[in-house]
Every structure is written in C-alpha cells, then in structure tokens.
PASEMI-558053 format. One record per atom (N, C-alpha, C, O): residue in three letters; x, y, z. Coordinates in nm, 4 decimals. Last residue first. Example, Ala and Ser with C-alpha at 12.3 -4.5 7.8 and 13.67 -1.06 7.14 Angstrom:
REM PASEMI-558053
+-----+----------+----------+----------+
: res :       xx :       yy :       zz :
+-----+----------+----------+----------+
: SER :   1.2850 :  -0.2250 :   0.7080 :
: SER :   1.3670 :  -0.1060 :   0.7140 :
: SER :   1.2900 :   0.0030 :   0.7870 :
: SER :   1.3409 :   0.1138 :   0.8039 :
: ALA :   1.3190 :  -0.5690 :   0.7800 :
: ALA :   1.2300 :  -0.4500 :   0.7800 :
: ALA :   1.3200 :  -0.3300 :   0.7800 :
: ALA :   1.4236 :  -0.3319 :   0.8465 :
+-----+----------+----------+----------+
This chain:
REM PASEMI-558053
+-----+----------+----------+----------+
: res :       xx :       yy :       zz :
+-----+----------+----------+----------+
: ILE :  12.4205 :  -5.5207 :  -0.2038 :
: ILE :  12.3902 :  -5.6022 :  -0.0770 :
: ILE :  12.2558 :  -5.6518 :  -0.0816 :
: ILE :  12.2119 :  -5.7199 :   0.0111 :
: ALA :  12.6848 :  -5.4462 :  -0.4298 :
: ALA :  12.5196 :  -5.4598 :  -0.4067 :
: ALA :  12.5111 :  -5.5576 :  -0.2944 :
: ALA :  12.5803 :  -5.6593 :  -0.2884 :
: ILE :  12.9250 :  -5.2055 :  -0.3844 :
: ILE :  12.8988 :  -5.3486 :  -0.3548 :
: ILE :  12.7443 :  -5.3583 :  -0.3367 :
: ILE :  12.6834 :  -5.2954 :  -0.2502 :
: PRO :  13.0675 :  -4.9967 :  -0.6504 :
: PRO :  12.9870 :  -5.0325 :  -0.5400 :
: PRO :  12.9431 :  -5.1541 :  -0.5269 :
: PRO :  12.9181 :  -5.2225 :  -0.6261 :
: LYS :  13.4181 :  -5.0530 :  -0.7259 :
: LYS :  13.2699 :  -5.0591 :  -0.7970 :
: LYS :  13.1922 :  -5.0671 :  -0.6554 :
: LYS :  13.2388 :  -5.1298 :  -0.5603 :
: PHE :  13.6768 :  -5.0368 :  -0.7057 :
: PHE :  13.6217 :  -4.9390 :  -0.6401 :
: PHE :  13.4703 :  -4.9394 :  -0.6771 :
: PHE :  13.4029 :  -4.8376 :  -0.6611 :
: ALA :  13.7829 :  -5.2616 :  -0.8451 :
: ALA :  13.8115 :  -5.2580 :  -0.7259 :
: ALA :  13.7230 :  -5.1412 :  -0.6468 :
: ALA :  13.7024 :  -5.1581 :  -0.5266 :
: GLU :  13.7004 :  -5.1942 :  -1.1138 :
: GLU :  13.6355 :  -5.3039 :  -1.0472 :
: GLU :  13.6642 :  -5.2963 :  -0.8939 :
: GLU :  13.5718 :  -5.3239 :  -0.8175 :
: GLU :  13.8849 :  -4.9713 :  -1.1462 :
: GLU :  13.7648 :  -4.9433 :  -1.1725 :
: GLU :  13.6674 :  -5.0617 :  -1.0966 :
: GLU :  13.5708 :  -5.0267 :  -1.0289 :
: VAL :  14.1209 :  -5.0966 :  -1.1295 :
: VAL :  14.0859 :  -4.9816 :  -1.0209 :
: VAL :  13.9292 :  -4.9705 :  -1.0338 :
: VAL :  13.8582 :  -4.9616 :  -0.9336 :
: ILE :  14.1115 :  -5.2658 :  -1.3543 :
: ILE :  14.1256 :  -5.3243 :  -1.2282 :
: ILE :  14.0937 :  -5.2161 :  -1.1012 :
: ILE :  14.0483 :  -5.2533 :  -0.9929 :
: LEU :  14.0939 :  -5.0801 :  -1.5577 :
: LEU :  13.9834 :  -5.1877 :  -1.5404 :
: LEU :  14.0037 :  -5.2363 :  -1.3878 :
: LEU :  13.9073 :  -5.2412 :  -1.3115 :
: ASP :  14.3470 :  -4.9415 :  -1.5257 :
: ASP :  14.2282 :  -4.8772 :  -1.5022 :
: ASP :  14.0994 :  -4.9718 :  -1.4893 :
: ASP :  14.0081 :  -4.9385 :  -1.4138 :
: ARG :  14.5208 :  -5.1565 :  -1.5929 :
: ARG :  14.5279 :  -5.0970 :  -1.4595 :
: ARG :  14.3888 :  -5.0273 :  -1.4235 :
: ARG :  14.3280 :  -5.0481 :  -1.3185 :
: ILE :  14.4502 :  -5.1773 :  -1.8569 :
: ILE :  14.4314 :  -5.2918 :  -1.7608 :
: ILE :  14.4202 :  -5.2514 :  -1.6296 :
: ILE :  14.3326 :  -5.2938 :  -1.5543 :
: HIS :  14.5453 :  -4.9389 :  -1.9831 :
: HIS :  14.4024 :  -4.9594 :  -1.9784 :
: HIS :  14.3543 :  -5.0896 :  -1.8594 :
: HIS :  14.2496 :  -5.0917 :  -1.7947 :
: GLY :  14.8204 :  -4.9717 :  -1.9454 :
: GLY :  14.7558 :  -4.8819 :  -1.8555 :
: GLY :  14.6116 :  -4.9106 :  -1.8513 :
: GLY :  14.5508 :  -4.9109 :  -1.7443 :
: PHE :  14.9744 :  -5.1125 :  -2.1371 :
: PHE :  14.8936 :  -5.1805 :  -2.0492 :
: PHE :  14.8146 :  -5.1072 :  -1.9510 :
: PHE :  14.7429 :  -5.1709 :  -1.8739 :
: GLN :  15.1080 :  -4.9152 :  -2.3206 :
: GLN :  15.0707 :  -5.0637 :  -2.3573 :
: GLN :  14.9415 :  -5.1183 :  -2.2740 :
: GLN :  14.8358 :  -5.1570 :  -2.3238 :
: LEU :  15.1437 :  -4.7187 :  -2.1726 :
: LEU :  15.0809 :  -4.7105 :  -2.2976 :
: LEU :  15.0277 :  -4.8273 :  -2.3480 :
: LEU :  14.9209 :  -4.8383 :  -2.4081 :
: ASN :  15.2969 :  -4.8207 :  -1.9519 :
: ASN :  15.1618 :  -4.7501 :  -1.9269 :
: ASN :  15.0946 :  -4.7312 :  -2.0590 :
: ASN :  14.9717 :  -4.7279 :  -2.0514 :
: ILE :  15.5372 :  -4.9151 :  -2.0713 :
: ILE :  15.4321 :  -5.0119 :  -2.0204 :
: ILE :  15.2963 :  -4.9495 :  -1.9947 :
: ILE :  15.1930 :  -5.0140 :  -2.0125 :
: ASN :  15.6356 :  -4.6563 :  -2.1563 :
: ASN :  15.5841 :  -4.7561 :  -2.2691 :
: ASN :  15.5051 :  -4.8732 :  -2.2081 :
: ASN :  15.4176 :  -4.9286 :  -2.2746 :
: TYR :  15.6827 :  -4.5509 :  -1.8859 :
: TYR :  15.6017 :  -4.4908 :  -1.9911 :
: TYR :  15.5481 :  -4.5864 :  -2.0853 :
: TYR :  15.4264 :  -4.6004 :  -2.0972 :
: ARG :  15.8614 :  -4.7379 :  -1.8034 :
: ARG :  15.7583 :  -4.7192 :  -1.7473 :
: ARG :  15.6498 :  -4.6831 :  -1.8060 :
: ARG :  15.5419 :  -4.7420 :  -1.7996 :
: VAL :  16.0694 :  -4.6848 :  -1.9944 :
: VAL :  16.0109 :  -4.8191 :  -1.9827 :
: VAL :  15.8797 :  -4.8238 :  -1.9165 :
: VAL :  15.7915 :  -4.8988 :  -1.9582 :
: GLN :  16.1352 :  -4.4163 :  -1.9431 :
: GLN :  16.0733 :  -4.4527 :  -2.0629 :
: GLN :  16.0267 :  -4.5951 :  -2.0838 :
: GLN :  15.9536 :  -4.6241 :  -2.1785 :
: GLN :  16.2263 :  -4.4534 :  -1.6808 :
: GLN :  16.1178 :  -4.3623 :  -1.6770 :
: GLN :  16.0597 :  -4.4068 :  -1.8449 :
: GLN :  15.9392 :  -4.4280 :  -1.8585 :
: ASP :  16.4733 :  -4.5964 :  -1.7446 :
: ASP :  16.3625 :  -4.6358 :  -1.6419 :
: ASP :  16.2616 :  -4.5698 :  -1.6498 :
: ASP :  16.1662 :  -4.6404 :  -1.6170 :
: ILE :  16.6148 :  -4.4151 :  -1.8946 :
: ILE :  16.5821 :  -4.5423 :  -1.9539 :
: ILE :  16.4576 :  -4.6047 :  -1.8469 :
: ILE :  16.3561 :  -4.6560 :  -1.8941 :
: LEU :  16.6485 :  -4.1829 :  -1.7266 :
: LEU :  16.5830 :  -4.1863 :  -1.8500 :
: LEU :  16.5289 :  -4.3091 :  -1.9097 :
: LEU :  16.4195 :  -4.3140 :  -1.9660 :
: GLU :  16.8221 :  -4.3147 :  -1.5362 :
: GLU :  16.6770 :  -4.2795 :  -1.4910 :
: GLU :  16.6046 :  -4.2572 :  -1.6365 :
: GLU :  16.4999 :  -4.3190 :  -1.6555 :
: ASN :  17.0519 :  -4.3174 :  -1.7114 :
: ASN :  16.9854 :  -4.4515 :  -1.6441 :
: ASN :  16.8601 :  -4.4162 :  -1.6186 :
: ASN :  16.7730 :  -4.4821 :  -1.6754 :
: CYS :  17.1038 :  -4.0536 :  -1.7212 :
: CYS :  17.0722 :  -4.1154 :  -1.8258 :
: CYS :  17.0110 :  -4.2718 :  -1.8006 :
: CYS :  16.9298 :  -4.3249 :  -1.8763 :
: PHE :  17.1432 :  -3.9842 :  -1.4439 :
: PHE :  17.0214 :  -3.9294 :  -1.5118 :
: PHE :  16.9681 :  -3.9988 :  -1.6316 :
: PHE :  16.8490 :  -4.0130 :  -1.6593 :
: ASN :  17.4015 :  -4.1204 :  -1.4217 :
: ASN :  17.2727 :  -4.1510 :  -1.3407 :
: ASN :  17.1355 :  -4.0954 :  -1.4068 :
: ASN :  17.0343 :  -4.1649 :  -1.4162 :
: LYS :  17.5251 :  -3.9168 :  -1.6024 :
: LYS :  17.5058 :  -4.0626 :  -1.6182 :
: LYS :  17.3955 :  -4.1227 :  -1.5474 :
: LYS :  17.3015 :  -4.1729 :  -1.6090 :
: VAL :  17.5228 :  -3.7094 :  -1.4141 :
: VAL :  17.4593 :  -3.7019 :  -1.5364 :
: VAL :  17.4277 :  -3.8481 :  -1.5964 :
: VAL :  17.3148 :  -3.8828 :  -1.6313 :
: VAL :  17.6641 :  -3.8029 :  -1.2017 :
: VAL :  17.5375 :  -3.7606 :  -1.1749 :
: VAL :  17.4657 :  -3.7615 :  -1.2989 :
: VAL :  17.3524 :  -3.8095 :  -1.3007 :
: GLU :  17.9160 :  -3.8447 :  -1.3135 :
: GLU :  17.8436 :  -3.9798 :  -1.2766 :
: GLU :  17.6775 :  -3.9231 :  -1.2439 :
: GLU :  17.5817 :  -3.9982 :  -1.2619 :
: GLU :  18.0086 :  -3.5873 :  -1.3813 :
: GLU :  17.9792 :  -3.6765 :  -1.4805 :
: GLU :  17.8928 :  -3.7889 :  -1.4457 :
: GLU :  17.8077 :  -3.8312 :  -1.5239 :
: SER :  17.8584 :  -3.3876 :  -1.1159 :
: SER :  17.9558 :  -3.4538 :  -1.2010 :
: SER :  17.9295 :  -3.5419 :  -1.2924 :
: SER :  17.8142 :  -3.5851 :  -1.2909 :
: VAL :  17.7783 :  -3.1222 :  -0.9149 :
: VAL :  17.7351 :  -3.1888 :  -1.0480 :
: VAL :  17.8630 :  -3.2591 :  -1.0871 :
: VAL :  17.9682 :  -3.1953 :  -1.0912 :
: GLU :  17.7397 :  -3.1033 :  -0.5698 :
: GLU :  17.8350 :  -3.0804 :  -0.6890 :
: GLU :  17.7928 :  -3.1736 :  -0.8065 :
: GLU :  17.7757 :  -3.2939 :  -0.7872 :
: SER :  17.5557 :  -2.9522 :  -0.3496 :
: SER :  17.5430 :  -3.0490 :  -0.4239 :
: SER :  17.6428 :  -3.0289 :  -0.5555 :
: SER :  17.6178 :  -2.9396 :  -0.6365 :
: GLY :  17.5157 :  -2.7222 :  -0.1781 :
: GLY :  17.6181 :  -2.7986 :  -0.1688 :
: GLY :  17.6413 :  -2.9216 :  -0.2558 :
: GLY :  17.7414 :  -2.9903 :  -0.2356 :
: GLY :  17.3387 :  -2.5098 :  -0.4073 :
: GLY :  17.3878 :  -2.5245 :  -0.2634 :
: GLY :  17.5180 :  -2.6058 :  -0.2545 :
: GLY :  17.6190 :  -2.5673 :  -0.3135 :
: LYS :  17.3674 :  -2.6627 :  -0.7055 :
: LYS :  17.2892 :  -2.5926 :  -0.6273 :
: LYS :  17.3259 :  -2.6261 :  -0.4691 :
: LYS :  17.3383 :  -2.7386 :  -0.4206 :
: SER :  17.5248 :  -2.6925 :  -1.0457 :
: SER :  17.5298 :  -2.6889 :  -0.8856 :
: SER :  17.4169 :  -2.6125 :  -0.8066 :
: SER :  17.3799 :  -2.5026 :  -0.8479 :
: GLU :  17.3297 :  -2.7841 :  -1.2898 :
: GLU :  17.4127 :  -2.6807 :  -1.2590 :
: GLU :  17.4041 :  -2.7072 :  -1.0902 :
: GLU :  17.3026 :  -2.7345 :  -1.0262 :
: PHE :  17.2702 :  -2.9474 :  -1.6063 :
: PHE :  17.2680 :  -2.9608 :  -1.4539 :
: PHE :  17.3621 :  -2.8392 :  -1.4089 :
: PHE :  17.4559 :  -2.8009 :  -1.4789 :
: ILE :  17.0889 :  -2.8952 :  -1.8934 :
: ILE :  17.2095 :  -2.8517 :  -1.8303 :
: ILE :  17.1894 :  -2.8712 :  -1.6804 :
: ILE :  17.0942 :  -2.8133 :  -1.6281 :
: VAL :  17.0023 :  -3.0605 :  -2.1880 :
: VAL :  16.9732 :  -3.0374 :  -2.0592 :
: VAL :  17.0893 :  -3.0185 :  -1.9774 :
: VAL :  17.1818 :  -3.0998 :  -1.9783 :
: ASN :  16.8552 :  -3.0241 :  -2.5065 :
: ASN :  16.9817 :  -3.0130 :  -2.4289 :
: ASN :  16.9391 :  -2.9744 :  -2.2810 :
: ASN :  16.8620 :  -2.8824 :  -2.2535 :
: VAL :  16.6731 :  -3.2385 :  -2.7037 :
: VAL :  16.6653 :  -3.1461 :  -2.5854 :
: VAL :  16.7952 :  -3.1450 :  -2.5238 :
: VAL :  16.8479 :  -3.2506 :  -2.4889 :
: THR :  16.6031 :  -3.2801 :  -3.0324 :
: THR :  16.7029 :  -3.3012 :  -2.9206 :
: THR :  16.6465 :  -3.2032 :  -2.8038 :
: THR :  16.5815 :  -3.1014 :  -2.8277 :
: ASN :  16.4833 :  -3.2492 :  -3.2925 :
: ASN :  16.4618 :  -3.3818 :  -3.2232 :
: ASN :  16.5381 :  -3.3978 :  -3.0983 :
: ASN :  16.5471 :  -3.5105 :  -3.0495 :
: GLY :  16.4932 :  -2.8973 :  -3.2530 :
: GLY :  16.4467 :  -3.0199 :  -3.3407 :
: GLY :  16.4126 :  -3.1437 :  -3.2718 :
: GLY :  16.3166 :  -3.1448 :  -3.1948 :
: SER :  16.5743 :  -2.8364 :  -2.9460 :
: SER :  16.6211 :  -2.7945 :  -3.0827 :
: SER :  16.5884 :  -2.9158 :  -3.1733 :
: SER :  16.6522 :  -3.0208 :  -3.1658 :
: SER :  16.4968 :  -2.7062 :  -2.6257 :
: SER :  16.4606 :  -2.7962 :  -2.7237 :
: SER :  16.5077 :  -2.7538 :  -2.8615 :
: SER :  16.4830 :  -2.6382 :  -2.8960 :
: LYS :  16.6744 :  -2.6930 :  -2.3180 :
: LYS :  16.6306 :  -2.6060 :  -2.4400 :
: LYS :  16.6190 :  -2.7243 :  -2.5458 :
: LYS :  16.7008 :  -2.8156 :  -2.5572 :
: GLN :  16.6507 :  -2.6491 :  -1.9632 :
: GLN :  16.6057 :  -2.7548 :  -2.0591 :
: GLN :  16.6227 :  -2.6283 :  -2.2067 :
: GLN :  16.5914 :  -2.5094 :  -2.1996 :
: HIS :  16.8237 :  -2.6678 :  -1.6492 :
: HIS :  16.7859 :  -2.6019 :  -1.7581 :
: HIS :  16.7580 :  -2.6874 :  -1.8975 :
: HIS :  16.8326 :  -2.7781 :  -1.9341 :
: ILE :  16.8228 :  -2.7098 :  -1.3097 :
: ILE :  16.8180 :  -2.7748 :  -1.4331 :
: ILE :  16.7688 :  -2.6892 :  -1.5319 :
: ILE :  16.6647 :  -2.6297 :  -1.5039 :
: TYR :  17.0179 :  -2.7338 :  -1.0141 :
: TYR :  16.9350 :  -2.6329 :  -1.1080 :
: TYR :  16.9427 :  -2.7066 :  -1.2439 :
: TYR :  17.0470 :  -2.7563 :  -1.2862 :
: PHE :  16.9777 :  -3.0054 :  -0.7833 :
: PHE :  17.0489 :  -2.9264 :  -0.9011 :
: PHE :  16.9635 :  -2.8283 :  -0.9642 :
: PHE :  16.8413 :  -2.8434 :  -0.9654 :
: ARG :  16.8433 :  -3.1260 :  -0.5748 :
: ARG :  16.9818 :  -3.1048 :  -0.5506 :
: ARG :  17.0612 :  -3.0251 :  -0.6607 :
: ARG :  17.1767 :  -2.9853 :  -0.6456 :
: ASP :  16.5711 :  -3.1272 :  -0.6616 :
: ASP :  16.6163 :  -3.0941 :  -0.5139 :
: ASP :  16.7418 :  -3.0622 :  -0.4973 :
: ASP :  16.7702 :  -2.9765 :  -0.4137 :
: THR :  16.5778 :  -3.2079 :  -0.9085 :
: THR :  16.5458 :  -3.0791 :  -0.8857 :
: THR :  16.5838 :  -3.0519 :  -0.7455 :
: THR :  16.6315 :  -2.9411 :  -0.7211 :
: TYR :  16.6009 :  -3.4978 :  -0.9813 :
: TYR :  16.7288 :  -3.4393 :  -0.9447 :
: TYR :  16.6957 :  -3.2846 :  -0.9081 :
: TYR :  16.7968 :  -3.2239 :  -0.8730 :
: LYS :  16.3353 :  -3.5828 :  -1.0510 :
: LYS :  16.4109 :  -3.6452 :  -0.9433 :
: LYS :  16.5520 :  -3.5909 :  -0.8832 :
: LYS :  16.6038 :  -3.6238 :  -0.7765 :
: TYR :  16.2714 :  -3.4406 :  -1.2704 :
: TYR :  16.2294 :  -3.4115 :  -1.1321 :
: TYR :  16.2920 :  -3.4603 :  -1.0337 :
: TYR :  16.3096 :  -3.3957 :  -0.9305 :
: LEU :  16.4057 :  -3.5755 :  -1.4720 :
: LEU :  16.4531 :  -3.4321 :  -1.4215 :
: LEU :  16.4105 :  -3.4173 :  -1.2834 :
: LEU :  16.4871 :  -3.3883 :  -1.1915 :
: SER :  16.2230 :  -3.7678 :  -1.5392 :
: SER :  16.3620 :  -3.7992 :  -1.4904 :
: SER :  16.4207 :  -3.6928 :  -1.4175 :
: SER :  16.4804 :  -3.7122 :  -1.3115 :
: ALA :  16.0048 :  -3.6440 :  -1.6059 :
: ALA :  15.9966 :  -3.7451 :  -1.4839 :
: ALA :  16.1226 :  -3.7510 :  -1.4283 :
: ALA :  16.1466 :  -3.7435 :  -1.3078 :
: ILE :  16.0849 :  -3.5061 :  -1.8210 :
: ILE :  16.0535 :  -3.4323 :  -1.7205 :
: ILE :  16.0375 :  -3.5184 :  -1.5944 :
: ILE :  16.0560 :  -3.4667 :  -1.4842 :
: ILE :  16.1419 :  -3.7379 :  -1.9966 :
: ILE :  16.2439 :  -3.6387 :  -1.9720 :
: ILE :  16.2026 :  -3.5688 :  -1.8418 :
: ILE :  16.2853 :  -3.5716 :  -1.7506 :
: THR :  15.8742 :  -3.8461 :  -2.0211 :
: THR :  15.9893 :  -3.9350 :  -1.9631 :
: THR :  16.1050 :  -3.8278 :  -1.9209 :
: THR :  16.1555 :  -3.8394 :  -1.8092 :
: GLU :  15.7518 :  -3.6466 :  -2.1651 :
: GLU :  15.7305 :  -3.6749 :  -2.0381 :
: GLU :  15.8294 :  -3.7656 :  -1.9531 :
: GLU :  15.8526 :  -3.7499 :  -1.8333 :
: LYS :  15.8869 :  -3.6642 :  -2.4185 :
: LYS :  15.9068 :  -3.5481 :  -2.3270 :
: LYS :  15.8721 :  -3.5742 :  -2.1939 :
: LYS :  15.9461 :  -3.5341 :  -2.1041 :
: ALA :  16.0372 :  -3.9934 :  -2.4815 :
: ALA :  15.9156 :  -3.8913 :  -2.4809 :
: ALA :  15.9563 :  -3.7723 :  -2.3782 :
: ALA :  16.0347 :  -3.7814 :  -2.2837 :
: TYR :  16.3275 :  -4.0852 :  -2.6506 :
: TYR :  16.2578 :  -4.0525 :  -2.5218 :
: TYR :  16.1300 :  -3.9661 :  -2.5344 :
: TYR :  16.1347 :  -3.8656 :  -2.6054 :
: LEU :  16.4016 :  -4.1102 :  -2.9214 :
: LEU :  16.4282 :  -4.2294 :  -2.8084 :
: LEU :  16.3567 :  -4.2270 :  -2.6901 :
: LEU :  16.3231 :  -4.3278 :  -2.6280 :
: THR :  16.3654 :  -3.8896 :  -3.0355 :
: THR :  16.3187 :  -3.9946 :  -3.1141 :
: THR :  16.3366 :  -4.1323 :  -3.0217 :
: THR :  16.2890 :  -4.2414 :  -3.0532 :
: LEU :  16.4865 :  -3.6932 :  -2.8733 :
: LEU :  16.3347 :  -3.7095 :  -2.8745 :
: LEU :  16.2916 :  -3.8305 :  -2.9518 :
: LEU :  16.1778 :  -3.8724 :  -2.9308 :
: ASP :  16.7872 :  -3.7359 :  -2.7008 :
: ASP :  16.7192 :  -3.7543 :  -2.8379 :
: ASP :  16.5822 :  -3.7956 :  -2.8240 :
: ASP :  16.5502 :  -3.9044 :  -2.7761 :
: VAL :  16.9598 :  -3.4993 :  -2.5090 :
: VAL :  16.8545 :  -3.6355 :  -2.5069 :
: VAL :  16.7884 :  -3.6321 :  -2.6560 :
: VAL :  16.7465 :  -3.5297 :  -2.7101 :
: VAL :  17.2520 :  -3.4186 :  -2.4125 :
: VAL :  17.1770 :  -3.4082 :  -2.5224 :
: VAL :  17.0918 :  -3.5247 :  -2.5139 :
: VAL :  17.1393 :  -3.6383 :  -2.5114 :
: VAL :  17.3883 :  -3.2570 :  -2.1206 :
: VAL :  17.3601 :  -3.3723 :  -2.1973 :
: VAL :  17.2553 :  -3.3476 :  -2.2994 :
: VAL :  17.1716 :  -3.2601 :  -2.2773 :
: SER :  17.6236 :  -3.0752 :  -1.9486 :
: SER :  17.5338 :  -3.0776 :  -2.0187 :
: SER :  17.5087 :  -3.2125 :  -2.0872 :
: SER :  17.6077 :  -3.2816 :  -2.1115 :
: PHE :  17.7213 :  -2.9423 :  -1.6323 :
: PHE :  17.7217 :  -3.0536 :  -1.7194 :
: PHE :  17.6076 :  -3.0189 :  -1.8112 :
: PHE :  17.5119 :  -2.9509 :  -1.7744 :
: ARG :  17.8876 :  -2.7340 :  -1.3953 :
: ARG :  17.8002 :  -2.7343 :  -1.5061 :
: ARG :  17.8228 :  -2.8497 :  -1.5914 :
: ARG :  17.9384 :  -2.8670 :  -1.6301 :
: GLY :  18.0998 :  -2.6947 :  -1.2025 :
: GLY :  17.9653 :  -2.7070 :  -1.1519 :
: GLY :  17.8526 :  -2.7185 :  -1.2581 :
: GLY :  17.7351 :  -2.7139 :  -1.2216 :
: ILE :  18.3012 :  -2.5188 :  -1.4320 :
: ILE :  18.2920 :  -2.5925 :  -1.2901 :
: ILE :  18.1402 :  -2.5726 :  -1.2530 :
: ILE :  18.0740 :  -2.4697 :  -1.2670 :
: ASP :  18.1538 :  -2.5829 :  -1.7486 :
: ASP :  18.2519 :  -2.5447 :  -1.6621 :
: ASP :  18.2289 :  -2.5964 :  -1.5376 :
: ASP :  18.1573 :  -2.6945 :  -1.5175 :
: ILE :  18.0572 :  -2.8144 :  -1.9071 :
: ILE :  18.0663 :  -2.6883 :  -1.9572 :
: ILE :  18.1512 :  -2.5840 :  -1.8914 :
: ILE :  18.2152 :  -2.5040 :  -1.9597 :
: LYS :  18.1104 :  -3.1392 :  -2.0087 :
: LYS :  18.1301 :  -3.0359 :  -1.8897 :
: LYS :  18.1431 :  -2.9003 :  -1.9597 :
: LYS :  18.2223 :  -2.8770 :  -2.0510 :
: THR :  17.8864 :  -3.3306 :  -2.1792 :
: THR :  17.9658 :  -3.2214 :  -2.1908 :
: THR :  17.9852 :  -3.1462 :  -2.0597 :
: THR :  17.8885 :  -3.0944 :  -2.0039 :
: ILE :  17.7730 :  -3.6180 :  -2.3262 :
: ILE :  17.7738 :  -3.5605 :  -2.1803 :
: ILE :  17.8843 :  -3.4563 :  -2.1927 :
: ILE :  17.9923 :  -3.5075 :  -2.2219 :
: PRO :  17.6871 :  -3.8397 :  -2.4758 :
: PRO :  17.6608 :  -3.6971 :  -2.5063 :
: PRO :  17.6850 :  -3.6138 :  -2.3828 :
: PRO :  17.5946 :  -3.5374 :  -2.3487 :
: PHE :  17.9576 :  -4.0915 :  -2.4618 :
: PHE :  17.8401 :  -4.0312 :  -2.3945 :
: PHE :  17.8103 :  -3.8911 :  -2.4590 :
: PHE :  17.9080 :  -3.8258 :  -2.4958 :
: VAL :  18.0786 :  -4.3421 :  -2.6345 :
: VAL :  18.0641 :  -4.2086 :  -2.6431 :
: VAL :  17.9408 :  -4.1504 :  -2.5561 :
: VAL :  17.8266 :  -4.1725 :  -2.5964 :
: ILE :  18.2895 :  -4.6252 :  -2.5929 :
: ILE :  18.1418 :  -4.5667 :  -2.5782 :
: ILE :  18.1473 :  -4.4286 :  -2.5492 :
: ILE :  18.2110 :  -4.3886 :  -2.4517 :
: ASN :  18.5010 :  -4.7762 :  -2.8186 :
: ASN :  18.4823 :  -4.6727 :  -2.7142 :
: ASN :  18.3379 :  -4.6179 :  -2.7001 :
: ASN :  18.2792 :  -4.5700 :  -2.7971 :
: ALA :  18.5173 :  -5.1311 :  -2.8688 :
: ALA :  18.4732 :  -4.9860 :  -2.9082 :
: ALA :  18.4485 :  -4.8968 :  -2.8042 :
: ALA :  18.3818 :  -4.9303 :  -2.7062 :
: MET :  18.7658 :  -5.3642 :  -2.8363 :
: MET :  18.6480 :  -5.3107 :  -2.7759 :
: MET :  18.6281 :  -5.1411 :  -2.8264 :
: MET :  18.7138 :  -5.0531 :  -2.8182 :
+-----+----------+----------+----------+
C-alpha cells in the first residue's frame, strides 16, 4: 500500500501550513472553507502561482493540530462540490425562486 502524502507542514508550536492547488480548488472555495475556522484560529494566506499557502495559527485556547488541517482539506472538497453544483445547476435554483416569488394574479 502506498504512503499517502499530505501537503501539511508543522511550522512550529501552534502553527501548521497547508498548500492548496488552485488548479483543483476555486479561490471562492478556499475562502468559504477557511471562514468556518476563523472563530478558532488565525488564518494567513499567501498566493504563489497556482498555489495558496494557508497557515493556521492558534487563537485563544484552540490548539492547531494536523487533524484540524486535515478537516480543512475535507471541507475544501465539500465546498468545491457545492461550488461546482452551483455553476452547473444554479440557474435552475434561480428559476425556482423567481417562480415562487412571482406575483399572484387574482
């Protein structure tokens, strides 16, 4: 069985880094995923070519661990699927909302 390599790096105590590939994830997806962690961690981003380096830093009593960053990676997948579905079928949702709020003729 091959070893799975995660692009996660422990920088120092209370700080982890993960590199996100922009050819796989939209910037909107990254922001949506990161937003879910801003209440517990300080988050820094730095773009470089087709990647974004995201750094999680401890905030208050919340400790950053490799597990937190792995959960972020799973959140990225979830948000990217939502983003893709919206691109593909968002117009259908808009039509349904438009129809639902159409004035009723009496």
